[in-house]
TIRO-2110 file (N, C-alpha, C; in Angstrom, 1 decimal):
// TIRO-2110
79.6, -68.1, 19.5, N, 1, A
78.5, -68.9, 19.8, CA, 1, A
77.7, -69.0, 18.5, C, 1, A
77.3, -70.3, 18.1, N, 2, A
76.6, -70.5, 16.9, CA, 2, A
75.1, -70.0, 16.9, C, 2, A
74.5, -69.8, 15.7, N, 3, A
73.2, -69.3, 15.7, CA, 3, A
72.2, -70.2, 16.3, C, 3, A
72.5, -71.5, 16.2, N, 4, A
71.6, -72.5, 16.7, CA, 4, A
71.6, -72.4, 18.3, C, 4, A
72.7, -72.3, 18.9, N, 5, A
72.8, -72.2, 20.3, CA, 5, A
72.2, -70.9, 20.8, C, 5, A
72.4, -69.8, 20.1, N, 6, A
71.8, -68.5, 20.4, CA, 6, A
70.3, -68.6, 20.3, C, 6, A
69.8, -69.3, 19.3, N, 7, A
68.3, -69.5, 19.2, CA, 7, A
67.7, -70.3, 20.4, C, 7, A
68.4, -71.3, 20.8, N, 8, A
68.0, -72.1, 21.9, CA, 8, A
68.0, -71.3, 23.2, C, 8, A
69.0, -70.5, 23.4, N, 9, A
69.1, -69.6, 24.6, CA, 9, A
68.0, -68.6, 24.6, C, 9, A
67.8, -68.0, 23.4, N, 10, A
66.7, -67.0, 23.2, CA, 10, A
65.3, -67.6, 23.5, C, 10, A
65.1, -68.8, 23.1, N, 11, A
63.8, -69.4, 23.4, CA, 11, A
63.6, -69.7, 24.9, C, 11, A
64.7, -70.1, 25.5, N, 12, A
64.7, -70.4, 26.9, CA, 12, A
64.4, -69.1, 27.7, C, 12, A
65.0, -68.0, 27.3, N, 13, A
64.8, -66.7, 27.9, CA, 13, A
63.4, -66.2, 27.7, C, 13, A
62.8, -66.4, 26.5, N, 14, A
61.4, -66.1, 26.2, CA, 14, A
60.5, -66.8, 27.2, C, 14, A
60.8, -68.0, 27.4, N, 15, A
59.9, -68.8, 28.3, CA, 15, A
60.0, -68.3, 29.8, C, 15, A
61.2, -67.8, 30.2, N, 16, A
61.3, -67.3, 31.5, CA, 16, A
60.7, -65.9, 31.6, C, 16, A
60.8, -65.1, 30.6, N, 17, A
60.3, -63.7, 30.6, CA, 17, A
58.8, -63.6, 30.4, C, 17, A
58.2, -64.6, 29.8, N, 18, A
56.8, -64.4, 29.4, CA, 18, A
55.8, -64.2, 30.5, C, 18, A
56.0, -64.7, 31.7, N, 19, A
55.0, -64.5, 32.7, CA, 19, A
55.4, -63.5, 33.8, C, 19, A
56.6, -62.8, 33.6, N, 20, A
57.0, -61.9, 34.7, CA, 20, A
56.4, -60.5, 34.3, C, 20, A
56.1, -59.7, 35.3, N, 21, A
55.5, -58.4, 35.1, CA, 21, A
56.6, -57.3, 35.2, C, 21, A
57.7, -57.6, 35.9, N, 22, A
58.7, -56.6, 36.1, CA, 22, A
60.0, -57.3, 36.5, C, 22, A
61.1, -56.6, 36.4, N, 23, A
62.4, -57.2, 36.7, CA, 23, A
63.4, -56.0, 37.2, C, 23, A
64.5, -56.5, 37.7, N, 24, A
65.6, -55.5, 38.0, CA, 24, A
66.8, -56.0, 37.3, C, 24, A
67.7, -55.0, 37.0, N, 25, A
68.9, -55.4, 36.3, CA, 25, A
70.1, -54.8, 37.2, C, 25, A
71.0, -55.7, 37.4, N, 26, A
72.2, -55.4, 38.2, CA, 26, A
73.5, -55.8, 37.4, C, 26, A
74.6, -55.3, 37.8, N, 27, A
75.9, -55.8, 37.4, CA, 27, A
76.6, -56.3, 38.6, C, 27, A
76.8, -57.6, 38.5, N, 28, A
77.5, -58.2, 39.7, CA, 28, A
79.0, -58.3, 39.5, C, 28, A
79.5, -57.5, 38.5, N, 29, A
80.9, -57.4, 38.3, CA, 29, A
81.6, -56.8, 39.6, C, 29, A
82.6, -57.5, 40.0, N, 30, A
83.3, -57.0, 41.2, CA, 30, A
82.9, -57.8, 42.5, C, 30, A
81.8, -58.6, 42.4, N, 31, A
81.4, -59.4, 43.5, CA, 31, A
82.2, -60.7, 43.4, C, 31, A
82.8, -61.1, 44.5, N, 32, A
83.5, -62.4, 44.5, CA, 32, A
82.5, -63.6, 44.5, C, 32, A
82.9, -64.8, 44.4, N, 33, A
82.1, -65.9, 44.3, CA, 33, A
81.2, -66.1, 45.5, C, 33, A
81.8, -65.9, 46.7, N, 34, A
81.0, -66.1, 47.9, CA, 34, A
79.9, -65.1, 48.0, C, 34, A
80.1, -63.8, 47.7, N, 35, A
79.1, -62.8, 47.8, CA, 35, A
78.0, -63.0, 46.8, C, 35, A
78.4, -63.4, 45.6, N, 36, A
77.5, -63.7, 44.5, CA, 36, A
76.6, -64.9, 44.9, C, 36, A
77.2, -65.9, 45.4, N, 37, A
76.3, -67.1, 45.9, CA, 37, A
75.4, -66.7, 47.0, C, 37, A
75.9, -65.9, 47.9, N, 38, A
75.0, -65.4, 49.1, CA, 38, A
73.9, -64.6, 48.5, C, 38, A
74.1, -63.7, 47.6, N, 39, A
73.0, -62.9, 47.0, CA, 39, A
72.0, -63.8, 46.3, C, 39, A
72.5, -64.8, 45.5, N, 40, A
71.6, -65.7, 44.8, CA, 40, A
70.8, -66.6, 45.8, C, 40, A
71.4, -67.0, 47.0, N, 41, A
70.7, -67.7, 48.0, CA, 41, A
69.6, -66.9, 48.6, C, 41, A
69.9, -65.6, 48.9, N, 42, A
68.9, -64.7, 49.4, CA, 42, A
67.8, -64.5, 48.5, C, 42, A
68.1, -64.3, 47.2, N, 43, A
67.0, -64.2, 46.2, CA, 43, A
66.2, -65.4, 46.1, C, 43, A
66.8, -66.6, 46.1, N, 44, A
66.1, -67.8, 46.0, CA, 44, A
65.2, -68.0, 47.2, C, 44, A
65.6, -67.7, 48.3, N, 45, A
64.8, -67.8, 49.5, CA, 45, A
63.5, -66.9, 49.5, C, 45, A
63.6, -65.9, 48.7, N, 46, A
62.4, -65.0, 48.6, CA, 46, A
61.6, -65.2, 47.3, C, 46, A
62.0, -66.3, 46.6, N, 47, A
61.2, -66.7, 45.3, CA, 47, A
61.7, -65.9, 44.1, C, 47, A
62.9, -65.5, 44.1, N, 48, A
63.5, -64.7, 43.0, CA, 48, A
64.7, -65.5, 42.4, C, 48, A
65.0, -65.1, 41.2, N, 49, A
66.2, -65.7, 40.5, CA, 49, A
67.0, -64.6, 39.9, C, 49, A
68.3, -64.9, 39.8, N, 50, A
69.2, -64.0, 39.1, CA, 50, A
69.8, -64.7, 37.9, C, 50, A
69.7, -64.1, 36.8, N, 51, A
70.1, -64.7, 35.5, CA, 51, A
71.1, -63.8, 34.8, C, 51, A
72.3, -64.3, 34.6, N, 52, A
73.3, -63.5, 33.8, CA, 52, A
72.9, -63.7, 32.4, C, 52, A
72.8, -62.6, 31.6, N, 53, A
72.3, -62.7, 30.2, CA, 53, A
73.2, -62.0, 29.3, C, 53, A
73.2, -62.4, 28.1, N, 54, A
73.9, -61.7, 27.0, CA, 54, A
72.9, -60.6, 26.5, C, 54, A
73.2, -59.4, 26.5, N, 55, A
72.3, -58.3, 26.3, CA, 55, A
71.5, -58.4, 25.0, C, 55, A
72.1, -58.8, 23.9, N, 56, A
71.4, -58.9, 22.6, CA, 56, A
70.4, -60.0, 22.7, C, 56, A
70.7, -61.1, 23.3, N, 57, A
69.7, -62.2, 23.4, CA, 57, A
68.6, -61.8, 24.3, C, 57, A
68.9, -61.1, 25.4, N, 58, A
67.8, -60.7, 26.3, CA, 58, A
66.9, -59.7, 25.6, C, 58, A
67.4, -58.8, 24.8, N, 59, A
66.6, -57.8, 24.1, CA, 59, A
65.6, -58.5, 23.2, C, 59, A
66.1, -59.5, 22.4, N, 60, A
65.3, -60.2, 21.5, CA, 60, A
64.2, -61.1, 22.2, C, 60, A
64.6, -61.7, 23.4, N, 61, A
63.7, -62.5, 24.1, CA, 61, A
62.6, -61.7, 24.8, C, 61, A
62.9, -60.5, 25.2, N, 62, A
61.9, -59.7, 25.8, CA, 62, A
60.9, -59.0, 24.9, C, 62, A
61.2, -59.0, 23.6, N, 63, A
60.4, -58.3, 22.6, CA, 63, A
59.0, -58.6, 22.6, C, 63, A
58.6, -59.9, 22.9, N, 64, A
57.2, -60.2, 22.9, CA, 64, A
56.6, -60.4, 24.3, C, 64, A
57.3, -59.9, 25.3, N, 65, A
56.8, -60.1, 26.7, CA, 65, A
56.3, -58.8, 27.3, C, 65, A
55.9, -58.9, 28.6, N, 66, A
55.4, -57.8, 29.3, CA, 66, A
56.5, -56.8, 29.7, C, 66, A
57.7, -57.3, 29.7, N, 67, A
58.9, -56.5, 30.1, CA, 67, A
59.6, -55.9, 28.9, C, 67, A
58.8, -55.8, 27.8, N, 68, A
59.4, -55.2, 26.6, CA, 68, A
59.7, -53.7, 26.9, C, 68, A
61.0, -53.3, 26.7, N, 69, A
61.4, -52.0, 27.1, CA, 69, A
62.4, -52.0, 28.2, C, 69, A
62.6, -53.1, 28.8, N, 70, A
63.6, -53.1, 29.9, CA, 70, A
65.0, -53.1, 29.4, C, 70, A
65.2, -53.3, 28.1, N, 71, A
66.5, -53.3, 27.5, CA, 71, A
67.2, -52.0, 27.7, C, 71, A
66.5, -50.9, 28.0, N, 72, A
67.1, -49.6, 28.3, CA, 72, A
68.1, -49.7, 29.5, C, 72, A
67.9, -50.7, 30.3, N, 73, A
68.7, -50.9, 31.5, CA, 73, A
69.9, -51.8, 31.2, C, 73, A
70.0, -52.4, 30.1, N, 74, A
71.1, -53.3, 29.7, CA, 74, A
72.2, -52.5, 29.2, C, 74, A
73.3, -52.6, 29.9, N, 75, A
74.6, -51.9, 29.4, CA, 75, A
75.7, -52.6, 30.1, C, 75, A
76.5, -53.3, 29.3, N, 76, A
77.6, -54.0, 29.8, CA, 76, A
77.2, -55.4, 30.4, C, 76, A
78.0, -56.0, 31.2, N, 77, A
77.6, -57.3, 31.8, CA, 77, A
76.4, -57.1, 32.7, C, 77, A
75.3, -57.9, 32.4, N, 78, A
74.1, -57.7, 33.1, CA, 78, A
73.5, -59.0, 33.7, C, 78, A
72.8, -58.8, 34.8, N, 79, A
72.1, -59.9, 35.4, CA, 79, A
70.7, -59.4, 35.7, C, 79, A
69.7, -60.2, 35.2, N, 80, A
68.3, -59.9, 35.4, CA, 80, A
67.8, -60.6, 36.6, C, 80, A
67.1, -59.9, 37.5, N, 81, A
66.5, -60.5, 38.7, CA, 81, A
65.0, -60.4, 38.5, C, 81, A
64.4, -61.5, 38.6, N, 82, A
63.0, -61.6, 38.4, CA, 82, A
62.4, -62.7, 39.3, C, 82, A
61.1, -62.8, 39.4, N, 83, A
60.4, -63.8, 40.2, CA, 83, A
58.9, -63.5, 40.2, C, 83, A
58.2, -64.3, 40.9, N, 84, A
56.8, -64.2, 41.1, CA, 84, A
56.5, -63.4, 42.3, C, 84, A
57.1, -62.3, 42.5, N, 85, A
56.9, -61.4, 43.6, CA, 85, A
56.7, -59.9, 43.1, C, 85, A
56.3, -59.1, 44.0, N, 86, A
56.1, -57.7, 43.6, CA, 86, A
57.5, -57.1, 43.2, C, 86, A
57.5, -56.2, 42.3, N, 87, A
58.7, -55.5, 41.8, CA, 87, A
59.3, -54.7, 42.9, C, 87, A
58.4, -54.1, 43.8, N, 88, A
59.0, -53.3, 44.8, CA, 88, A
59.7, -54.1, 45.9, C, 88, A
59.3, -55.4, 46.0, N, 89, A
60.0, -56.3, 46.9, CA, 89, A
61.4, -56.6, 46.4, C, 89, A
61.5, -56.8, 45.1, N, 90, A
62.8, -57.0, 44.4, CA, 90, A
63.7, -55.8, 44.7, C, 90, A
63.1, -54.6, 44.5, N, 91, A
63.9, -53.4, 44.7, CA, 91, A
64.4, -53.3, 46.1, C, 91, A
63.5, -53.6, 47.1, N, 92, A
63.9, -53.5, 48.5, CA, 92, A
65.0, -54.5, 48.8, C, 92, A
64.9, -55.7, 48.3, N, 93, A
66.0, -56.6, 48.6, CA, 93, A
67.3, -56.2, 48.0, C, 93, A
67.3, -55.6, 46.8, N, 94, A
68.5, -55.1, 46.2, CA, 94, A
69.1, -53.9, 46.9, C, 94, A
68.3, -53.0, 47.4, N, 95, A
68.8, -51.9, 48.2, CA, 95, A
69.5, -52.4, 49.4, C, 95, A
68.9, -53.4, 50.1, N, 96, A
69.5, -54.0, 51.3, CA, 96, A
70.8, -54.7, 50.9, C, 96, A
70.8, -55.4, 49.8, N, 97, A
72.0, -56.1, 49.3, CA, 97, A
73.1, -55.1, 49.0, C, 97, A
72.8, -54.0, 48.5, N, 98, A
73.8, -53.0, 48.1, CA, 98, A
74.5, -52.5, 49.4, C, 98, A
73.8, -52.5, 50.5, N, 99, A
74.4, -52.0, 51.8, CA, 99, A
75.6, -53.0, 52.2, C, 99, A
75.4, -54.3, 51.9, N, 100, A
76.4, -55.3, 52.2, CA, 100, A
77.5, -55.4, 51.1, C, 100, A
77.1, -55.1, 49.9, N, 101, A
78.1, -55.3, 48.8, CA, 101, A
78.2, -54.0, 48.0, C, 101, A
79.1, -53.2, 48.4, N, 102, A
79.3, -51.9, 47.7, CA, 102, A
79.6, -52.0, 46.2, C, 102, A
80.2, -53.1, 45.8, N, 103, A
80.5, -53.3, 44.4, CA, 103, A
79.3, -53.7, 43.5, C, 103, A
78.2, -54.0, 44.1, N, 104, A
77.0, -54.4, 43.4, CA, 104, A
76.5, -53.1, 42.7, C, 104, A
76.4, -53.1, 41.4, N, 105, A
75.9, -52.0, 40.6, CA, 105, A
74.4, -52.2, 40.3, C, 105, A
73.6, -51.3, 40.8, N, 106, A
72.1, -51.4, 40.5, CA, 106, A
71.8, -50.6, 39.3, C, 106, A
71.5, -51.3, 38.2, N, 107, A
71.2, -50.6, 36.9, CA, 107, A
69.8, -50.0, 36.9, C, 107, A
68.9, -50.7, 37.6, N, 108, A
67.5, -50.1, 37.6, CA, 108, A
66.5, -51.2, 37.7, C, 108, A
65.2, -50.8, 37.7, N, 109, A
64.1, -51.6, 37.8, CA, 109, A
63.1, -51.3, 36.7, C, 109, A
62.5, -52.3, 36.1, N, 110, A
61.5, -52.1, 35.1, CA, 110, A
60.2, -52.8, 35.4, C, 110, A
59.1, -52.0, 35.4, N, 111, A
57.8, -52.6, 35.5, CA, 111, A
56.7, -51.6, 35.0, C, 111, A
55.6, -52.2, 34.7, N, 112, A
54.4, -51.4, 34.2, CA, 112, A
54.8, -50.4, 33.0, C, 112, A
55.7, -50.9, 32.2, N, 113, A
56.1, -50.2, 31.0, CA, 113, A
57.1, -49.0, 31.2, C, 113, A
57.6, -48.9, 32.4, N, 114, A
58.5, -47.8, 32.7, CA, 114, A
59.8, -48.3, 33.4, C, 114, A
60.9, -47.7, 32.9, N, 115, A
62.2, -48.1, 33.5, CA, 115, A
62.6, -47.0, 34.5, C, 115, A
63.0, -47.5, 35.7, N, 116, A
63.5, -46.6, 36.7, CA, 116, A
65.0, -46.9, 36.8, C, 116, A
65.8, -46.0, 36.2, N, 117, A
67.2, -46.3, 36.0, CA, 117, A
68.1, -46.0, 37.2, C, 117, A
69.1, -46.8, 37.3, N, 118, A
70.2, -46.5, 38.3, CA, 118, A
69.8, -46.8, 39.7, C, 118, A
70.7, -46.5, 40.6, N, 119, A
70.5, -46.7, 42.1, CA, 119, A
69.3, -45.9, 42.6, C, 119, A
69.2, -44.6, 42.1, N, 120, A
68.2, -43.7, 42.5, CA, 120, A
66.8, -44.3, 42.1, C, 120, A
66.7, -44.8, 40.9, N, 121, A
65.4, -45.4, 40.5, CA, 121, A
65.1, -46.7, 41.3, C, 121, A
66.1, -47.5, 41.6, N, 122, A
65.8, -48.7, 42.4, CA, 122, A
65.4, -48.3, 43.8, C, 122, A
66.0, -47.3, 44.4, N, 123, A
65.6, -46.8, 45.7, CA, 123, A
64.1, -46.2, 45.7, C, 123, A
63.8, -45.5, 44.6, N, 124, A
62.5, -45.0, 44.4, CA, 124, A
61.4, -46.1, 44.4, C, 124, A
61.7, -47.1, 43.6, N, 125, A
60.8, -48.3, 43.5, CA, 125, A
60.7, -49.0, 44.8, C, 125, A
61.7, -49.0, 45.6, N, 126, A
61.7, -49.8, 46.9, CA, 126, A
60.7, -49.1, 47.9, C, 126, A
60.4, -47.8, 47.6, N, 127, A
59.5, -47.1, 48.5, CA, 127, A
58.0, -47.4, 48.1, C, 127, A
57.8, -47.9, 46.9, N, 128, A
56.4, -48.2, 46.5, CA, 128, A
55.8, -49.3, 47.3, C, 128, A
54.5, -49.2, 47.7, N, 129, A
53.9, -50.3, 48.4, CA, 129, A
53.7, -51.5, 47.5, C, 129, A
53.7, -52.7, 48.2, N, 130, A
53.4, -53.9, 47.4, CA, 130, A
51.9, -53.9, 47.3, C, 130, A
51.4, -54.9, 46.5, N, 131, A
49.9, -55.0, 46.3, CA, 131, A
49.2, -55.1, 47.6, C, 131, A
49.7, -56.0, 48.5, N, 132, A
49.0, -56.2, 49.8, CA, 132, A
49.0, -55.0, 50.6, C, 132, A
50.2, -54.3, 50.6, N, 133, A
50.3, -53.0, 51.4, CA, 133, A
49.3, -52.0, 50.9, C, 133, A
49.2, -51.9, 49.5, N, 134, A
48.3, -50.9, 48.9, CA, 134, A
46.9, -51.2, 49.3, C, 134, A
46.5, -52.5, 49.2, N, 135, A
45.1, -52.8, 49.6, CA, 135, A
44.9, -52.5, 51.0, C, 135, A
45.8, -52.8, 51.9, N, 136, A
45.7, -52.4, 53.3, CA, 136, A
45.5, -50.9, 53.5, C, 136, A
46.2, -50.1, 52.8, N, 137, A
46.1, -48.7, 52.9, CA, 137, A
44.7, -48.2, 52.4, C, 137, A
44.2, -48.8, 51.3, N, 138, A
42.9, -48.4, 50.8, CA, 138, A
41.8, -48.8, 51.9, C, 138, A
41.9, -50.0, 52.4, N, 139, A
40.9, -50.5, 53.4, CA, 139, A
41.0, -49.6, 54.6, C, 139, A
42.2, -49.3, 55.1, N, 140, A
42.4, -48.4, 56.2, CA, 140, A
41.8, -47.0, 56.0, C, 140, A
42.0, -46.5, 54.8, N, 141, A
41.4, -45.2, 54.4, CA, 141, A
39.9, -45.2, 54.4, C, 141, A
39.3, -46.4, 53.9, N, 142, A
37.9, -46.5, 53.9, CA, 142, A
37.3, -46.7, 55.3, C, 142, A
38.0, -47.5, 56.1, N, 143, A
37.5, -47.8, 57.5, CA, 143, A
37.7, -46.6, 58.5, C, 143, A
38.6, -45.7, 58.2, N, 144, A
38.9, -44.6, 59.1, CA, 144, A
37.7, -43.8, 59.4, C, 144, A
37.0, -43.2, 58.4, N, 145, A
35.8, -42.4, 58.6, CA, 145, A
34.7, -43.2, 59.2, C, 145, A
34.5, -44.5, 58.8, N, 146, A
33.4, -45.3, 59.4, CA, 146, A
33.7, -45.5, 60.9, C, 146, A
34.9, -45.7, 61.3, N, 147, A
35.2, -45.9, 62.7, CA, 147, A
35.0, -44.6, 63.5, C, 147, A
35.3, -43.4, 62.9, N, 148, A
35.0, -42.1, 63.5, CA, 148, A
33.6, -41.9, 63.7, C, 148, A
32.8, -42.2, 62.7, N, 149, A
31.3, -42.0, 62.8, CA, 149, A
30.7, -43.0, 63.9, C, 149, A
31.2, -44.2, 63.9, N, 150, A
30.7, -45.2, 64.9, CA, 150, A
31.1, -44.7, 66.3, C, 150, A
32.3, -44.2, 66.5, N, 151, A
32.7, -43.7, 67.8, CA, 151, A
31.8, -42.5, 68.2, C, 151, A
31.6, -41.6, 67.3, N, 152, A
30.7, -40.4, 67.6, CA, 152, A
29.3, -40.8, 67.9, C, 152, A
28.8, -41.8, 67.2, N, 153, A
27.4, -42.3, 67.5, CA, 153, A
27.4, -42.9, 68.9, C, 153, A
28.4, -43.7, 69.2, N, 154, A
28.5, -44.3, 70.5, CA, 154, A
28.6, -43.3, 71.6, C, 154, A
29.4, -42.2, 71.4, N, 155, A
29.4, -41.2, 72.4, CA, 155, A
28.1, -40.4, 72.4, C, 155, A
27.5, -40.3, 71.3, N, 156, A
26.1, -39.6, 71.3, CA, 156, A
25.1, -40.4, 72.1, C, 156, A
25.2, -41.8, 72.0, N, 157, A
24.3, -42.6, 72.9, CA, 157, A
24.6, -42.4, 74.3, C, 157, A
25.9, -42.2, 74.7, N, 158, A
26.2, -42.0, 76.1, CA, 158, A
25.7, -40.6, 76.5, C, 158, A
25.8, -39.7, 75.7, N, 159, A
25.3, -38.3, 76.0, CA, 159, A
23.8, -38.4, 76.1, C, 159, A
23.1, -39.1, 75.2, N, 160, A
21.6, -39.2, 75.4, CA, 160, A
21.2, -39.9, 76.7, C, 160, A
22.0, -40.9, 77.1, N, 161, A
21.7, -41.6, 78.3, CA, 161, A
21.9, -40.6, 79.5, C, 161, A
22.9, -39.8, 79.4, N, 162, A
23.2, -38.8, 80.5, CA, 162, A
22.1, -37.8, 80.6, C, 162, A
21.6, -37.3, 79.4, N, 163, A
20.6, -36.3, 79.4, CA, 163, A
19.3, -36.9, 80.0, C, 163, A
18.9, -38.2, 79.6, N, 164, A
17.7, -38.8, 80.2, CA, 164, A
17.9, -39.1, 81.6, C, 164, A
19.1, -39.3, 82.1, N, 165, A
19.3, -39.5, 83.6, CA, 165, A
19.1, -38.2, 84.3, C, 165, A
19.6, -37.1, 83.8, N, 166, A
19.4, -35.8, 84.4, CA, 166, A
17.9, -35.5, 84.4, C, 166, A
17.2, -35.8, 83.3, N, 167, A
15.8, -35.5, 83.1, CA, 167, A
15.0, -36.3, 84.2, C, 167, A
15.4, -37.6, 84.3, N, 168, A
14.7, -38.4, 85.3, CA, 168, A
14.9, -37.9, 86.7, C, 168, A
16.0, -37.4, 87.0, N, 169, A
16.3, -36.8, 88.4, CA, 169, A
15.5, -35.6, 88.6, C, 169, A
15.3, -34.8, 87.5, N, 170, A
14.5, -33.6, 87.6, CA, 170, A
13.1, -33.9, 87.9, C, 170, A
12.6, -35.0, 87.4, N, 171, A
11.2, -35.3, 87.6, CA, 171, A
11.0, -35.9, 89.0, C, 171, A
12.0, -36.6, 89.5, N, 172, A
12.0, -37.3, 90.8, CA, 172, A
12.2, -36.2, 91.9, C, 172, A
13.0, -35.2, 91.7, N, 173, A
13.4, -34.2, 92.6, CA, 173, A
12.5, -33.1, 92.7, C, 173, A
END
């Protein structure tokens, strides 16, 4: 491949990598064409893309992006999976895809400056909550004590009404 073509590919990769926060790396070696296409369709349906890359070009293209450092996951034939979705959502999809395709090799996931290598790293990231799930957990944690206090105050009002009813009966009786 000529330097001119490599430069064009590198610039195209830079454009694709500049806005992504995290990515996953797999090796689709061993997947037949039908399984590969099915995986790509599943990814596309969820807003993700799979891009087979030449490792040296991917390393250079990622140098000025937020995913600088993901090159630790590049080893042998590699495909980068990225998209405008949470990185944990990518990992979950890949863990599910691995169940259907034993030959799919999960190299790892990279986000927030850290590489989670191998299948174990991908499974670990798949357990992380997405942004929406994390916000829901925080809101639930904040609302829990408030609901408990409100319930106790409500019960306290019932108790006060019961005490005043007994008191009223004592005055009438």
